[in-house]
Residue frames relative to the residue before (quaternion, step in Angstrom):
aa qw qx qy qz dx dy dz
M 1.0000 0.0000 0.0000 0.0000 0.00 0.00 0.00
D 0.2178 -0.7167 0.6455 0.1493 3.48 -1.29 0.65
F 0.1976 -0.7755 0.5867 0.1236 3.59 -0.97 0.79
E 0.0170 -0.8124 0.5797 -0.0612 3.53 -0.76 1.11
P 0.5536 -0.5756 0.4663 0.3805 3.62 -1.10 0.56
L 0.4916 -0.6770 0.4625 0.2934 3.57 -0.89 0.91
E 0.0048 -0.7914 0.6093 -0.0484 3.56 -0.87 1.05
Q 0.7235 -0.4356 0.3126 0.4349 3.54 -1.29 0.19
R 0.6392 0.5632 -0.3289 0.4075 3.58 0.97 -0.77
H 0.6362 0.5425 -0.3165 0.4481 3.58 1.27 -0.38
L 0.4845 0.7182 -0.4281 0.2571 3.63 1.15 -0.42
D 0.6411 0.5265 -0.3340 0.4475 3.60 0.89 -0.80
G 0.6702 0.4986 -0.2902 0.4670 3.55 0.97 -0.82
I 0.6334 0.5233 -0.3110 0.4777 3.51 1.06 -0.85
L 0.6391 0.5370 -0.3094 0.4554 3.59 0.98 -0.88
A 0.6613 0.5080 -0.2919 0.4685 3.55 0.97 -0.94
L 0.6538 0.4999 -0.3135 0.4737 3.60 0.96 -0.89
W 0.6359 0.5412 -0.3380 0.4341 3.62 0.84 -0.94
N 0.7412 0.4179 -0.2461 0.4640 3.59 0.71 -1.09
K 0.5553 0.5795 -0.3921 0.4495 3.56 1.17 -0.38
E 0.7696 0.3798 -0.1711 0.4840 3.54 0.93 -1.00
L 0.8507 0.2300 -0.0446 0.4706 3.60 0.88 -0.91
A 0.4016 0.7660 -0.4569 0.2078 3.62 1.20 -0.09
D 0.6060 0.5788 -0.3705 0.4006 3.63 1.06 -0.56
Q 0.7698 0.3003 -0.1750 0.5353 3.59 1.05 -0.69
F 0.8174 0.1300 0.0029 0.5612 3.56 0.99 -0.91
P 0.0426 -0.8400 0.5404 0.0251 3.61 0.47 1.12
M 0.2501 -0.8068 0.5245 0.1070 3.58 -0.67 1.13
R 0.1928 -0.7568 0.6141 0.1138 3.56 -1.16 0.73
A 0.6309 -0.5824 0.3661 0.3588 3.50 -1.11 0.79
K 0.6712 0.5206 -0.3219 0.4182 3.58 0.93 -0.86
V 0.6345 0.5113 -0.3321 0.4750 3.59 1.13 -0.65
L 0.6419 0.5247 -0.3265 0.4538 3.59 0.98 -0.85
R 0.6637 0.5096 -0.3042 0.4553 3.58 0.96 -0.89
Q 0.6874 0.4953 -0.2959 0.4411 3.61 0.82 -0.98
N 0.7168 0.4833 -0.2421 0.4405 3.53 1.07 -0.84
I 0.7326 0.3435 -0.2166 0.5462 3.55 1.24 -0.36
L 0.8091 0.3219 -0.1882 0.4543 3.56 0.09 -1.23
E 0.7561 0.4004 -0.2158 0.4705 3.61 0.99 -0.78
D 0.5653 0.5838 -0.3972 0.4264 3.60 1.24 0.11
R 0.4089 -0.7407 0.4753 0.2412 3.59 -0.56 1.15
N 0.6560 0.5190 -0.2984 0.4596 3.61 1.26 -0.36
W 0.4113 0.7067 -0.4658 0.3384 3.57 1.30 0.07
L 0.2229 -0.7631 0.5969 0.1082 3.55 -0.84 1.05
R 0.3127 -0.7966 0.4902 0.1655 3.54 -0.07 1.31
E 0.7056 0.4800 -0.2871 0.4351 3.59 0.83 -0.93
G 0.7019 0.4214 -0.2757 0.5037 3.60 1.26 -0.17
S 0.6279 0.5133 -0.3313 0.4821 3.55 1.29 0.24
W 0.0047 -0.8368 0.5385 -0.0985 3.51 -0.60 1.22
V 0.2076 -0.7428 0.6220 0.1353 3.51 -1.31 0.42
A 0.2134 -0.7331 0.6314 0.1355 3.56 -1.13 0.80
T 0.0827 -0.8032 0.5896 0.0190 3.58 -0.71 1.06
D 0.5069 -0.6337 0.5075 0.2897 3.49 -1.15 0.79
R 0.4328 -0.7300 0.4653 0.2516 3.59 -0.55 1.15
R 0.6798 0.5048 -0.2951 0.4427 3.61 1.04 -0.66
T 0.8127 0.2779 -0.1305 0.4953 3.55 0.86 -0.90
G 0.3989 -0.7224 0.4636 0.3226 3.59 1.26 -0.43
K 0.5186 0.6526 -0.4198 0.3591 3.64 1.23 0.02
V 0.5450 -0.5891 0.4825 0.3509 3.55 -1.22 0.58
A 0.1287 -0.8109 0.5700 0.0308 3.54 -0.75 1.14
G 0.7873 -0.0656 0.0259 0.6125 3.58 1.30 -0.12
F 0.0121 -0.7844 0.6201 0.0045 3.53 -1.26 0.42
V 0.1003 -0.7468 0.6504 0.0961 3.49 -1.38 0.34
V 0.1438 -0.7621 0.6280 0.0640 3.55 -1.11 0.82
A 0.0877 -0.7920 0.6034 0.0291 3.59 -0.84 1.04
K 0.0795 -0.7871 0.6103 0.0412 3.52 -1.19 0.57
I 0.0199 -0.7688 0.6386 0.0271 3.54 -1.29 0.46
A 0.5533 -0.6135 0.4437 0.3472 3.57 -1.08 0.79
R 0.3270 -0.7485 0.5521 0.1671 3.54 -0.83 1.02
A 0.7296 -0.4540 0.2866 0.4235 3.54 -1.33 0.39
G 0.6078 0.5885 -0.3635 0.3900 3.62 1.01 -0.68
A 0.6001 0.5838 -0.3564 0.4147 3.61 1.20 -0.43
A 0.5305 0.6782 -0.3895 0.3270 3.53 1.21 -0.51
R 0.6425 0.5433 -0.3321 0.4263 3.59 1.02 -0.72
F 0.6540 0.4678 -0.2998 0.5134 3.54 1.32 -0.25
G 0.5558 -0.6229 0.3810 0.3973 3.58 1.29 0.07
I 0.5016 0.6497 -0.4176 0.3897 3.56 1.25 0.33
G 0.3771 -0.7460 0.5106 0.2014 3.58 -0.72 1.05
T 0.3819 -0.7293 0.5226 0.2219 3.56 -1.18 0.42
D 0.4981 0.6657 -0.4199 0.3640 3.56 1.21 0.50
T 0.6522 0.4615 -0.3308 0.5023 3.59 1.26 0.11
G 0.1167 -0.7749 0.6197 0.0443 3.51 -0.98 0.98
W 0.2554 -0.7738 0.5630 0.1383 3.54 -1.25 0.29
I 0.2957 -0.6415 0.6718 0.2231 3.49 -1.29 0.61
H 0.2686 -0.8054 0.5109 0.1349 3.54 -0.07 1.31
A 0.7721 -0.1559 0.1327 0.6016 3.55 0.94 -0.87
L 0.0464 0.7568 -0.6520 0.0071 3.58 -1.19 0.59
L 0.1118 0.7963 -0.5768 0.1438 3.59 -0.66 1.10
V 0.0924 -0.7764 0.6231 0.0227 3.52 -1.10 0.91
D 0.5500 -0.5994 0.4682 0.3451 3.58 -1.01 0.80
A 0.5489 -0.6323 0.4312 0.3361 3.61 -0.90 0.92
N 0.6812 0.5064 -0.3004 0.4351 3.58 1.04 -0.70
A 0.7120 0.4308 -0.2470 0.4965 3.57 1.30 -0.24
R 0.4655 0.7005 -0.4277 0.3311 3.54 1.28 0.12
G 0.7269 0.4108 -0.2946 0.4648 3.56 -1.17 0.49
Q 0.6496 0.5024 -0.3065 0.4813 3.59 1.29 0.13
G 0.6161 -0.5871 0.3510 0.3906 3.59 1.16 0.23
V 0.3944 0.7450 -0.4625 0.2750 3.59 1.27 0.11
G 0.6842 0.4889 -0.2813 0.4624 3.56 0.84 -1.00
A 0.6557 0.5108 -0.3134 0.4593 3.57 0.98 -0.82
A 0.6450 0.5184 -0.3158 0.4642 3.57 1.04 -0.77
L 0.6508 0.5067 -0.3031 0.4772 3.58 1.00 -0.81
L 0.6675 0.4843 -0.3088 0.4738 3.57 0.88 -0.93
G 0.6386 0.5405 -0.3424 0.4275 3.61 0.89 -0.81
R 0.6548 0.5005 -0.3113 0.4732 3.58 0.99 -0.81
A 0.6630 0.5057 -0.3129 0.4547 3.56 0.94 -0.85
E 0.6703 0.4991 -0.2999 0.4601 3.59 0.88 -0.95
A 0.6400 0.5248 -0.3318 0.4527 3.61 0.94 -0.77
A 0.6759 0.4808 -0.2980 0.4724 3.58 0.91 -0.89
L 0.6376 0.5212 -0.3395 0.4545 3.63 0.99 -0.75
R 0.6610 0.4965 -0.3092 0.4701 3.58 0.90 -0.86
H 0.6281 0.5251 -0.3239 0.4742 3.58 1.02 -0.82
A 0.6970 0.4718 -0.2702 0.4676 3.58 1.06 -0.69
G 0.6493 -0.5539 0.2956 0.4292 3.58 1.33 0.01
A 0.4758 0.6648 -0.4640 0.3412 3.65 1.15 0.10
T 0.1587 -0.7707 0.6124 0.0762 3.54 -0.98 0.97
N 0.7248 0.2530 -0.1722 0.6173 3.57 1.34 -0.18
I 0.0949 -0.7766 0.6222 0.0290 3.60 -0.96 0.92
A 0.1354 -0.7889 0.5979 0.0436 3.55 -0.75 1.11
L 0.3940 -0.6808 0.5652 0.2485 3.53 -1.22 0.62
G 0.8158 -0.0393 -0.0313 0.5762 3.55 -0.32 1.25
N 0.6636 0.5147 -0.3732 0.3942 3.57 -1.25 -0.45
D 0.0967 0.8429 -0.5170 0.1130 3.55 1.12 0.80
L 0.6624 -0.4848 0.3916 0.4158 3.53 -1.30 0.33
H 0.7823 -0.1093 0.1104 0.6032 3.58 0.99 -0.75
R 0.8235 0.2023 -0.1644 0.5039 3.57 -1.27 0.50
R 0.2311 0.7943 -0.5261 0.1971 3.54 0.95 0.87
M 0.4585 -0.6480 0.5241 0.3086 3.57 -1.23 0.41
F 0.7875 0.0001 0.0449 0.6146 3.54 0.88 -0.98
P 0.4407 -0.6636 0.5048 0.3326 3.64 -1.13 0.30
G 0.7724 -0.0348 0.0234 0.6338 3.57 1.33 -0.05
I 0.6850 -0.4373 0.3412 0.4723 3.55 -1.15 -0.47
P 0.4456 -0.7114 0.4684 0.2756 3.62 -0.66 1.01
E 0.6016 -0.5938 0.4028 0.3510 3.51 -1.09 0.84
E 0.6219 0.5731 -0.3522 0.4009 3.60 1.04 -0.72
L 0.7252 0.4314 -0.2372 0.4813 3.59 1.15 -0.54
E 0.0421 -0.8563 0.5143 -0.0200 3.52 0.69 1.18
H 0.6391 0.5295 -0.3291 0.4505 3.57 0.97 -0.78
T 0.6236 0.5474 -0.3345 0.4467 3.58 1.15 -0.65
R 0.6006 0.5459 -0.3405 0.4747 3.59 1.09 -0.74
D 0.6739 0.4861 -0.3058 0.4648 3.57 0.86 -0.96
W 0.6355 0.5457 -0.3323 0.4335 3.57 1.00 -0.78
F 0.6963 0.4422 -0.2723 0.4955 3.60 0.96 -0.84
D 0.5489 0.5904 -0.3956 0.4400 3.64 1.11 -0.54
R 0.6964 0.4877 -0.2671 0.4537 3.55 0.91 -0.93
R 0.7223 0.4147 -0.2336 0.5017 3.57 1.25 -0.31
G 0.6997 -0.5549 0.2380 0.3818 3.51 1.15 0.76
Y 0.5093 0.6262 -0.4429 0.3902 3.56 1.23 0.23
V 0.2599 -0.8047 0.5284 0.0755 3.55 -0.96 0.97
F 0.4500 -0.6896 0.5078 0.2530 3.55 -0.86 1.00
R 0.1779 -0.8101 0.5528 0.0805 3.62 -0.86 0.98
E 0.7807 -0.2121 0.1980 0.5535 3.56 0.76 -1.04
R 0.4154 -0.6968 0.5269 0.2536 3.55 -1.30 0.19
A 0.0816 -0.7698 0.6306 0.0554 3.58 -1.12 0.65
F 0.2458 -0.7898 0.5548 0.0889 3.54 -1.18 0.62
D 0.2579 -0.6530 0.6781 0.2172 3.48 -1.40 0.46
L 0.1671 -0.7827 0.5953 0.0711 3.56 -0.94 1.00
L 0.1690 -0.8075 0.5638 0.0384 3.55 -1.10 0.72
R 0.1017 0.7674 -0.6326 0.0221 3.55 -1.17 0.59
A 0.2305 -0.7409 0.6158 0.1368 3.54 -1.20 0.70
Y 0.2316 -0.7694 0.5868 0.1001 3.56 -1.13 0.79
R 0.4423 -0.6631 0.5423 0.2655 3.53 -1.25 0.61
D 0.6049 -0.5787 0.4037 0.3691 3.59 -1.18 0.40
D 0.7423 0.4232 -0.2336 0.4640 3.56 1.13 -0.50
E 0.4117 0.7238 -0.4673 0.2972 3.61 1.21 0.28
P 0.4532 -0.7029 0.4822 0.2609 3.59 -1.01 0.83
I 0.1378 0.8115 -0.5442 0.1622 3.56 0.39 1.27
G 0.2057 0.7797 -0.5687 0.1621 3.58 -0.73 1.04
F 0.6436 -0.5023 0.3895 0.4263 3.58 -1.28 0.20
P 0.5078 -0.6433 0.4675 0.3313 3.62 -0.97 0.76
V 0.2397 -0.7428 0.6085 0.1431 3.54 -1.17 0.61
I 0.0793 0.7790 -0.6076 0.1330 3.57 -0.50 1.29
S 0.5773 -0.6850 0.3245 0.3038 3.52 -0.73 1.14
D 0.8123 0.3188 -0.1574 0.4623 3.61 0.80 -0.88
V 0.7440 0.3147 -0.2080 0.5515 3.61 1.28 0.04
S 0.1579 -0.7755 0.5974 0.1294 3.56 -1.27 0.20
F 0.2870 -0.7439 0.5853 0.1469 3.54 -1.27 0.54
R 0.1600 0.7716 -0.6083 0.0948 3.60 -1.05 0.70
L 0.5482 -0.5603 0.4941 0.3759 3.52 -1.37 0.11
A 0.4922 -0.6530 0.4925 0.2979 3.53 -1.08 0.72
T 0.2226 -0.7511 0.6058 0.1389 3.57 -1.26 0.39
P 0.7015 -0.4496 0.3115 0.4570 3.63 -1.15 0.08
D 0.6161 0.5572 -0.3394 0.4413 3.57 1.16 -0.58
D 0.6375 0.5406 -0.3286 0.4398 3.62 1.21 -0.30
R 0.4031 0.7598 -0.4588 0.2227 3.55 1.20 -0.24
E 0.7147 0.4630 -0.2868 0.4390 3.59 0.70 -0.96
S 0.7088 0.4567 -0.2805 0.4586 3.57 0.85 -0.95
L 0.6437 0.5174 -0.3254 0.4606 3.56 1.05 -0.73
T 0.6166 0.5407 -0.3244 0.4714 3.56 1.09 -0.77
A 0.6604 0.5041 -0.3073 0.4640 3.56 0.93 -0.89
F 0.6342 0.5278 -0.3197 0.4659 3.58 1.03 -0.81
M 0.6727 0.4986 -0.3043 0.4543 3.57 0.86 -0.93
E 0.6926 0.4775 -0.2953 0.4529 3.57 0.87 -0.89
R 0.6676 0.4858 -0.3029 0.4760 3.61 1.11 -0.61
C 0.8002 0.3365 -0.1649 0.4682 3.58 0.79 -1.00
F 0.8155 0.1533 -0.0441 0.5564 3.59 1.07 -0.71
P 0.0616 0.8098 -0.5801 0.0630 3.60 0.68 1.06
G 0.5955 0.5428 -0.4136 0.4238 3.53 -1.14 0.61
T 0.8695 -0.1251 0.0786 0.4713 3.51 -1.16 -0.72
W 0.6901 0.4773 -0.3057 0.4500 3.62 0.84 -0.95
A 0.6422 0.5001 -0.3335 0.4757 3.61 0.97 -0.71
Y 0.6279 0.5340 -0.3245 0.4639 3.58 1.03 -0.77
Q 0.6642 0.4974 -0.2964 0.4728 3.58 0.90 -0.91
H 0.6484 0.5277 -0.3121 0.4513 3.53 0.98 -0.88
A 0.6418 0.5098 -0.3300 0.4683 3.62 0.93 -0.78
D 0.6566 0.4974 -0.3205 0.4678 3.59 0.93 -0.84
Y 0.5729 0.6038 -0.3780 0.4054 3.62 1.04 -0.66
W 0.7191 0.4302 -0.2657 0.4767 3.53 0.78 -0.97
E 0.6165 0.5480 -0.3454 0.4476 3.56 1.10 -0.68
Q 0.7021 0.4579 -0.2608 0.4790 3.59 1.12 -0.62
G 0.6845 -0.5267 0.2734 0.4233 3.55 1.23 0.37
G 0.3098 0.7722 -0.4975 0.2453 3.58 1.23 0.40
T 0.2754 -0.7811 0.5478 0.1177 3.55 -1.13 0.75
G 0.6168 -0.5372 0.3367 0.4665 3.54 1.35 -0.22
R 0.5493 0.6526 -0.3932 0.3432 3.60 1.20 -0.43
E 0.6324 0.5204 -0.3295 0.4698 3.62 1.28 -0.16
Y 0.7028 0.4110 -0.2653 0.5164 3.63 1.25 0.09
V 0.1732 -0.7052 0.6781 0.1131 3.50 -1.03 0.97
V 0.1277 -0.8036 0.5776 0.0654 3.58 -0.80 0.97
L 0.2911 -0.7176 0.6113 0.1631 3.48 -1.28 0.65
E 0.0789 -0.8253 0.5591 0.0028 3.57 -0.69 1.07
K 0.0522 -0.7581 0.6496 0.0238 3.51 -1.17 0.69
Q 0.8279 -0.0700 -0.0081 0.5565 3.59 -0.61 1.16
G 0.7509 -0.4397 0.2163 0.4427 3.55 0.91 0.93
A 0.6656 0.4714 -0.2956 0.4973 3.62 1.29 -0.15
I 0.4687 -0.6609 0.5097 0.2895 3.57 -1.12 0.76
I 0.0220 -0.8080 0.5887 -0.0006 3.58 -0.79 1.02
G 0.8139 0.1094 -0.0780 0.5652 3.59 1.20 0.10
F 0.1009 -0.7873 0.6055 0.0575 3.61 -1.22 0.39
C 0.0320 -0.7418 0.6655 0.0767 3.46 -1.39 0.27
R 0.3119 -0.7488 0.5572 0.1778 3.58 -0.79 0.97
I 0.0622 -0.7699 0.6344 0.0323 3.55 -1.10 0.81
N 0.0956 -0.7974 0.5942 0.0438 3.55 -1.17 0.55
D 0.0014 -0.7701 0.6379 0.0043 3.53 -1.20 0.61
D 0.7473 -0.4229 0.2769 0.4313 3.56 -1.28 -0.15
R 0.6779 0.4690 -0.2917 0.4852 3.60 1.27 -0.14
S 0.4145 0.7114 -0.4700 0.3180 3.60 1.26 0.13
P 0.5488 -0.6449 0.4205 0.3258 3.62 -0.98 0.76
L 0.7561 0.1840 -0.1102 0.6183 3.57 1.16 -0.65
Q 0.3461 -0.7380 0.5368 0.2177 3.58 -0.68 1.05
A 0.2161 -0.7952 0.5592 0.0907 3.53 -0.78 1.09
Q 0.6964 -0.5145 0.2864 0.4102 3.55 -1.19 0.52
N 0.6644 0.5315 -0.3378 0.4025 3.61 0.99 -0.66
V 0.7325 0.3280 -0.2547 0.5394 3.59 1.24 0.05
Y 0.3208 0.7726 -0.4922 0.2406 3.62 1.24 0.17
W 0.7862 0.3692 -0.1584 0.4696 3.57 0.77 -1.10
A 0.1927 0.8229 -0.5051 0.1746 3.62 1.16 0.61
P 0.6276 0.5570 -0.3714 0.3974 3.66 0.96 -0.63
L 0.5332 0.6199 -0.4156 0.3985 3.60 1.25 -0.14
F 0.7546 0.3689 -0.1784 0.5125 3.57 1.19 -0.49
E 0.5065 -0.6362 0.4896 0.3146 3.59 -1.13 0.60
E 0.7322 0.3977 -0.2258 0.5046 3.57 1.00 -0.89
R 0.6660 -0.4895 0.3722 0.4222 3.59 -1.29 0.22
L 0.2462 -0.7598 0.5873 0.1312 3.54 -1.16 0.71
G 0.1194 -0.7835 0.6054 0.0730 3.58 -1.00 0.81
G 0.2410 -0.7822 0.5597 0.1297 3.52 -1.21 0.51
I 0.1695 -0.7752 0.6048 0.0679 3.58 -1.12 0.75
G 0.7244 0.4260 -0.3391 0.4229 3.53 -1.03 0.90
P 0.5421 -0.1367 -0.8260 -0.0718 1.54 -2.27 1.01
L 0.1876 -0.7518 0.6190 0.1284 3.56 -1.39 0.09
G 0.0242 0.8054 -0.5900 0.0509 3.51 -1.19 0.61
I 0.1984 -0.7555 0.6144 0.1108 3.53 -1.19 0.66
D 0.5958 -0.5572 0.4513 0.3618 3.56 -1.08 0.79
E 0.5429 -0.6594 0.4138 0.3150 3.59 -0.76 1.06
A 0.6640 0.5233 -0.3033 0.4396 3.58 1.01 -0.82
E 0.7333 0.4119 -0.2249 0.4920 3.61 1.22 -0.38
R 0.4628 0.6944 -0.4463 0.3230 3.60 1.19 0.27
G 0.6556 0.5018 -0.3852 0.4122 3.56 -1.28 0.39
H 0.6712 0.4819 -0.3137 0.4679 3.60 1.20 0.23
Q 0.5322 -0.6491 0.3844 0.3845 3.55 1.31 0.37
Y 0.3010 0.7618 -0.5187 0.2451 3.59 1.15 0.56
G 0.5957 0.5979 -0.3636 0.3942 3.60 1.09 -0.68
I 0.6972 0.4495 -0.2739 0.4867 3.58 0.78 -0.98
S 0.6300 0.5518 -0.3250 0.4393 3.55 1.12 -0.79
I 0.6865 0.4718 -0.3092 0.4589 3.61 0.86 -0.84
V 0.5814 0.5376 -0.3843 0.4746 3.59 1.15 -0.43
K 0.6352 0.5169 -0.3244 0.4734 3.61 1.01 -0.77
A 0.6323 0.5167 -0.3286 0.4746 3.57 1.07 -0.77
A 0.6367 0.5192 -0.3285 0.4661 3.62 1.00 -0.78
I 0.6265 0.5249 -0.3326 0.4705 3.56 0.99 -0.81
A 0.6648 0.5202 -0.3008 0.4438 3.57 0.91 -0.92
A 0.6478 0.5236 -0.3216 0.4502 3.58 1.01 -0.85
L 0.6815 0.4577 -0.2948 0.4890 3.60 0.95 -0.80
Y 0.6213 0.5528 -0.3383 0.4403 3.60 1.06 -0.70
E 0.6423 0.5232 -0.3114 0.4655 3.54 1.07 -0.79
R 0.6604 0.4920 -0.2985 0.4823 3.59 1.22 -0.44
G 0.5956 -0.5826 0.3608 0.4190 3.56 1.28 0.01
V 0.4845 0.6493 -0.4546 0.3702 3.62 1.19 0.16
R 0.0884 -0.8190 0.5667 0.0199 3.58 -0.80 1.01
R 0.7209 0.3012 -0.2402 0.5762 3.61 1.20 0.06
M 0.0175 -0.8334 0.5487 -0.0644 3.56 -0.71 1.11
V 0.2142 -0.7617 0.6041 0.0951 3.52 -1.21 0.76
I 0.1496 -0.6981 0.6934 0.0974 3.55 -1.15 0.85
D 0.1316 -0.8637 0.4852 0.0352 3.53 -0.41 1.20
T 0.8736 0.1826 -0.0957 0.4408 3.49 -1.40 0.34
T 0.4724 0.6512 -0.4538 0.3832 3.57 0.71 1.13
P 0.3457 -0.7050 0.5711 0.2392 3.56 -1.22 0.56
F 0.6031 0.6241 -0.3224 0.3779 3.57 1.31 -0.37
V 0.0239 -0.8447 0.5342 -0.0240 3.57 0.63 1.18
E 0.6737 0.5028 -0.2996 0.4512 3.60 0.89 -0.91
F 0.6419 0.5444 -0.3317 0.4261 3.57 0.94 -0.88
Y 0.7412 0.3741 -0.2290 0.5082 3.60 0.80 -0.96
G 0.5026 0.6335 -0.4244 0.4073 3.56 1.27 -0.23
K 0.5689 0.6011 -0.3761 0.4167 3.63 1.16 -0.52
L 0.7112 0.4181 -0.2271 0.5175 3.53 1.26 -0.51
G 0.6217 -0.5860 0.3264 0.4043 3.56 1.30 0.28
Y 0.4942 0.6504 -0.4361 0.3776 3.62 1.21 0.24
V 0.1235 -0.7994 0.5876 0.0209 3.52 -0.99 0.95
P 0.6196 -0.5546 0.3863 0.3991 3.60 -1.10 0.55
W 0.1426 -0.7857 0.6002 0.0471 3.53 -0.98 0.92
K 0.7893 -0.0120 0.0295 0.6132 3.58 0.91 -0.92
S 0.1827 -0.7799 0.5931 0.0807 3.54 -1.18 0.70
Y 0.1086 -0.8027 0.5858 0.0256 3.53 -1.09 0.79
A 0.2644 -0.7400 0.5943 0.1710 3.54 -1.08 0.76
K 0.2586 -0.7694 0.5634 0.1540 3.60 -0.73 1.04
Y 0.0534 -0.7934 0.6055 -0.0328 3.51 -0.93 1.06
D 0.0846 0.7765 -0.6242 -0.0163 3.52 -1.25 0.40
K 0.2660 -0.7509 0.5935 0.1148 3.55 -1.35 0.27
W 0.2342 -0.7794 0.5670 0.1275 3.56 -0.63 1.12
G 0.5439 -0.6263 0.4606 0.3157 3.50 -1.14 0.71
E 0.4695 -0.6917 0.4850 0.2567 3.51 -1.15 0.64
């Protein structure tokens, strides 16, 4: 094997390897691969490597590392956590130390960049997975042996709707729900930074920078002020989010719901479940009949709306010694 720093020219080979190994459960598209690696400002180039078969020149394995850049600090996000965004080795090349060599290079680069904690997936933004997929049991065992510790489980939930279901925006006397517009950028940004500083505010800022128009946000208003939000995604969103990554698994369009949040001062009025219903209605109006709520531990809460577990992920990390 030859080991080379990951570059743009490797993307086609990485895409081919991914779909050879994982297409049945997680079919990858080139645009998702590009946005999650090359276009992510948190991509750690020196920690991302490709293993190529010396005989064929084909990609036999790769690792992608990320670390929060200095720009994340204004959102209160520390730069001491790094991520293994993805690590994959061709089944025919396993058992030869390729994965261990790739991981070792990524971990060394992350520590050199200042990371004292390394998480598997669950990146700050543009993540591939929130953890290790349940389908990859051998992968969990492999990381267990390398000092990574299981923390918690998260789920993707799924529901399909019929064309004749009575789906509409909730009607509540003192609040209203609507889709955001470009004119809401300033007020919605202020709301996110005040009520949800950190990862959600960071992701929201990136959304507008990537050409967002507001159509991916349902807002909850009270007396003209935003008191809640819910992110929605579909095939026309400017940035593909994790809840619609695996759309190729379905013949019909796939929509995604989440994250969502309500101003702490306004909680206790069932606004949370109501804004999810509003998000469902917004996607339904666009002709979306199958929807995913991703990366949540709240299976019972969303079960009230008919959502059932679809995919499960184990979150792992490793603290520096």
